C-alpha positions as CSV (number, residue, x, y, z in Angstrom):
1,M,0.0,0.0,0.0
2,E,1.3,3.4,-1.0
3,V,0.1,6.7,0.5
4,R,0.2,10.0,-1.5
5,D,-1.5,13.3,-1.7
6,A,-4.9,13.1,-3.3
7,V,-5.4,14.9,-6.6
8,E,-8.6,15.9,-8.4
9,S,-8.6,12.9,-10.6
10,D,-9.0,10.7,-7.5
11,A,-12.3,12.2,-6.6
12,E,-14.6,9.8,-8.5
13,D,-13.0,6.7,-6.9
14,L,-12.8,8.2,-3.4
15,A,-16.4,9.4,-3.6
16,S,-17.5,5.8,-4.3
17,I,-15.5,4.6,-1.3
18,A,-17.1,7.2,1.0
19,D,-20.5,7.1,-0.6
20,I,-20.6,10.8,-1.1
21,P,-20.9,12.9,-4.3
22,A,-17.7,13.4,-6.3
23,D,-18.1,17.2,-6.3
24,V,-18.0,17.1,-2.5
25,L,-14.8,15.1,-2.7
26,R,-13.3,17.5,-5.2
27,N,-14.0,20.4,-2.9
28,L,-12.5,18.4,0.0
29,I,-9.3,17.8,-2.0
30,H,-9.1,21.5,-2.8
31,D,-9.8,22.8,0.7
32,R,-8.0,20.3,3.0
33,T,-5.0,18.1,3.3
34,V,-6.2,14.8,1.7
35,R,-4.0,11.7,1.6
36,V,-5.0,8.6,-0.4
37,A,-4.0,5.0,0.0
38,I,-3.5,3.1,-3.2
39,R,-2.7,-0.5,-4.0
40,E,0.9,-1.0,-5.0
41,G,1.2,-2.1,-8.7
42,T,-1.7,-2.7,-11.0
43,D,-2.6,-6.3,-10.1
44,A,-5.0,-6.6,-7.1
45,G,-3.8,-10.1,-6.5
46,P,-5.6,-13.0,-4.8
47,H,-5.7,-11.2,-1.4
48,A,-7.5,-8.0,-2.6
49,D,-9.7,-6.2,-0.2
50,A,-13.3,-7.0,-1.3
51,E,-14.4,-3.4,-0.4
52,S,-12.1,-2.0,-3.0
53,A,-11.9,-4.8,-5.6
54,E,-12.9,-2.5,-8.5
55,T,-10.3,0.2,-7.8
56,D,-6.7,0.7,-6.9
57,H,-7.9,3.3,-4.3
58,L,-8.1,1.7,-0.8
59,G,-9.1,4.7,1.2
60,F,-8.4,8.3,2.1
61,V,-8.1,10.7,5.1
62,S,-8.6,14.4,5.1
63,Y,-7.6,16.8,7.9
64,D,-7.1,20.4,8.7
65,V,-5.6,22.4,11.6
66,K,-7.3,24.8,14.0
67,D,-5.2,26.4,16.7
68,T,-3.0,23.6,18.1
69,T,-5.1,20.7,17.0
70,V,-5.2,18.6,13.9
71,H,-8.8,17.6,13.1
72,V,-9.4,14.5,11.0
73,T,-12.5,15.5,9.0
74,Q,-13.0,12.4,6.8
75,L,-11.8,8.9,6.8
76,A,-13.0,6.1,4.6
77,G,-11.7,2.8,3.1
78,S,-10.7,-0.6,4.3
79,R,-9.7,-1.0,7.9
80,D,-6.0,-1.6,7.0
81,A,-6.0,1.5,4.8
82,C,-7.7,3.6,7.5
83,E,-5.3,2.5,10.1
84,R,-2.4,3.4,7.8
85,L,-3.9,6.7,6.7
86,L,-4.4,7.8,10.3
87,A,-0.6,7.8,10.7
88,E,-0.6,10.8,8.3
89,P,-2.3,13.4,10.5
90,V,-0.5,12.0,13.5
91,R,2.9,12.4,11.8
92,F,2.0,16.0,10.9
93,A,0.8,16.8,14.4
94,A,4.0,15.3,15.9
95,S,6.2,17.5,13.7
96,E,4.2,20.6,14.6
97,G,3.8,19.9,18.3
98,M,0.1,19.5,18.1
99,S,-2.6,17.0,19.2
100,V,-5.1,15.2,16.9
101,E,-8.8,14.9,17.3
102,F,-11.2,12.7,15.4
103,L,-15.0,12.1,15.6
104,V,-16.3,8.7,14.6
105,P,-19.9,7.6,14.2
106,E,-20.8,5.5,17.2
107,T,-22.1,2.7,14.9
108,N,-18.9,2.5,12.8
109,D,-16.9,-0.2,14.5
110,R,-14.5,-0.6,11.6
111,I,-13.3,3.0,11.8
112,Q,-13.3,2.9,15.7
113,N,-11.1,-0.2,15.5
114,A,-8.8,1.4,13.0
115,A,-8.5,4.5,15.2
116,E,-7.6,2.4,18.3
117,A,-5.1,0.3,16.3
118,A,-3.5,3.6,15.1
119,G,-3.0,4.7,18.7
120,F,-6.0,6.9,19.2
121,E,-7.7,6.9,22.6
122,R,-11.5,7.0,23.1
123,R,-12.2,10.3,24.9
124,G,-16.0,10.2,25.4
125,M,-19.0,11.0,23.3
126,G,-18.9,13.7,20.6
127,P,-21.7,15.8,19.2
128,R,-24.5,14.3,17.1
129,F,-24.4,14.7,13.3
130,D,-27.5,14.2,11.3
131,G,-29.0,12.6,14.4
132,E,-26.2,10.1,14.7
133,A,-24.1,9.9,17.9
134,T,-20.3,10.2,17.6
135,V,-17.4,9.1,19.7
136,R,-14.5,11.5,20.3
137,Y,-11.0,10.0,19.7
138,G,-7.7,11.8,20.4
139,C,-4.0,11.3,20.2
140,D,-1.2,13.5,21.5
141,P,2.0,12.5,19.7
142,R,4.0,15.4,21.2
């Protein structure tokens, strides 16, 4: 798995992973730091992740900074890709002396497991979005 900066041409594939409109993803790529995980090489191989079998894109993370905190704003993809992608905002935060915060839908066990595997700690309940409860995760790599 390789991780690189997302570019506008990634928007269609990433939108299908996150189940959001491609134009929303294009705006995200323009407005935030977005890193994308892609499959190495062109052959998916026999152990390909079923969630992304039709694309070389395995997932993405977007984040921005406010004050002294890096905020993860979107994360989508396979569990392995999400775990690997969370290292990106953590690395940035460590180099800048910041902490990282991340809100995860309470019903999304896959993303919660990826966050915990990436070293994030559960820090209580977050706000509700569109009627759905969230869990607040944090990491202080300083």
